[in-house]
N, C-alpha and C positions, 0 to 999 in steps of 0.2 A: 564429483560434483554433489551428490546427494549429502556426503558428510559435512562438506565445507558450510553447505546451506541450511544444515539441520544445526551445526554449532553456532551458524551466526543468528538463525531465527530463535535459537534460544536464549542465552543471555549474554553470551561472549562475541561482542560484535568483529568481524573480519571484513576485510576488503574484497567482499564477494562479487563487488561488480569487476573490479579487475582480474579477479581468478576466472569467473565466468567467460568475460571476452578473451583471456589466453585460451580458453580451452576451444571456444568458438573460431578464434583464428586460428589454430593450430590446426583443426580437424574441422573443417566448414561442412562437410558432408554430415555430419553428425549433431548439428546446432539444433534441431528439433530434441535428439535425445537431451543435451545439455539444457533446453529449457524446460523438458520435463522434471528432470533429475532436480534441477535447482528449485522448481517450484515446489514439488512434493518435499525438498528437504526442509525447506522454508516453514510448509505448512508443519510437518511433522516437528521440526525443533520447537516453533511456537506452542506445543504441546506444553512445555516447560512452565513459562509463563501463564497460561491457561489455568494449569492448576495450581500456582500460585495465586493468580488473583481471583481465582474461584472459590478458593478455602479463606481469603482475608481480604479481597480486592475492594468490595463494597466497603468495609471497615477504613482501609488506607484511604480510598475516595472521600468519603464524608469527613475525615479529619483535614484533608485539602481543600475541599471545596466547600463554599456556603451552602446551607440546606436548600437555599431556591435555585441555586445553579446547579446542584447537584440533581434536583428533580427535574430541570430543563434539559439537562443532558441526558438523564436517564429516558426521559420520555421521548426524546428524539431519537434516540438510540434504539428504543423500544419499535418505534415505526418505521426505521430505515437501517435494520442493524447489518443486513448483509452489505449494504452501499457504504455503509459507515466504516467497516472494516475493511472492503476490498479496495476504494480508492486510495487510503493511505498506505496499501499494500504495494501499489502499483508506483509509489513516489521513491525517488532516489534517496540516499542520503543527503544532506542530515534531516529530513522527516522525522518526527519523533512517533517511530511505529512501534515501539514496544510498550510504549504509554498506552496507546490505543486499542492494543491487545491484552494489555492487563485491565483497560476500562469493560472491553468487550467482556472477559471472563468475569469480574466483578458484576457486570449486570446479568450475567448466568445466560450469555446467548449458548444457544443448543451448540455442542462441540461438533456435530456434522456441518452445519451451518459454518459454524468457524472455520474449519478447516478448509472446507468448500470457497469461502471468500478469501482466505488468504491464499490459497491455491491459484485460485482464479486472477486476483491480484496480481500475483508474482508472474505468472505465466504471460500476463499482456505485459509487464515489464522487463521480462527476459526475452520475450521474442521481441521487442520493439529494440532489445540493447544487440539481440543477436541481427536482427536484419541490417540494422545501422553498421555494425561491423562488418557483415558481410559486404554491404554496398561502399562503405567509405574507410573501412579499415578501423584498428581500435583505437586511433587518436579522436575520432568523432565521439565516443563514449565519455572519453575523459572529458571533453570541451563542454559537452553536453551536461555532464556531471558537475563541473567548476561552474558553468553557468546557473545550475539549480542552487550550488552550495554558495555561491555569492551574491545572488538575485533572488531568491527564493520567493520573498515577498512580493517583488515586482510581476514576478510570474504569476503567482495567485491572484494577484489585484488585476492582471492581463486577462486571464482565464476567467477571473469574475465577472470581468467589465465586456467580454464576450459572450458570457451566459446570460448577462442582464439583458444585451442589446437584442441577442436571439429572444430571451423571453418577449421583450414590448413588442419587437417585431412580429411575433406569433400571436401574442394578443390582439395586436392592431388588424392583423390579417382576419384574425376570427370575428371581430367586431363588423369589419369590412363586410364579412362574407353574410352577418346577420340582418344587415341594413339593404 
């Protein structure tokens, strides 16, 4: 699992989720080991993209983005770099994770925070996949993956709407307590 995840994390995409689910389903008592190995392998494999991005990523990003957009993304990433990398690492394919990794390296994110953010995000992702596999069988992971693949933007919009609703509720509650 470590080797598969490292290869997938570098530059060669693999059906990592299917491999992971197969391992968990075949050996349910070792699911935590597979979660740890998959998370570590993804973080270690991402070092390849980090090196590429660190050495030339900012130039590549500047070529692709307008100066205003580049600065806006750079400032946002500087304020929330850990979360800006961890959350995308939790998303299943087809989320454009390698581009985020390249941007993190191009913006010169600290290598240890970089590895920790990827490890933490992948740990959450693999843990959810493992628990779903143990409870419902491997078909539930396939179903969930297909939902994300075909309805990704609807899911993002739904999560965003829930977040906005929660923030409005929280602000209303705070204003009520002030009065």
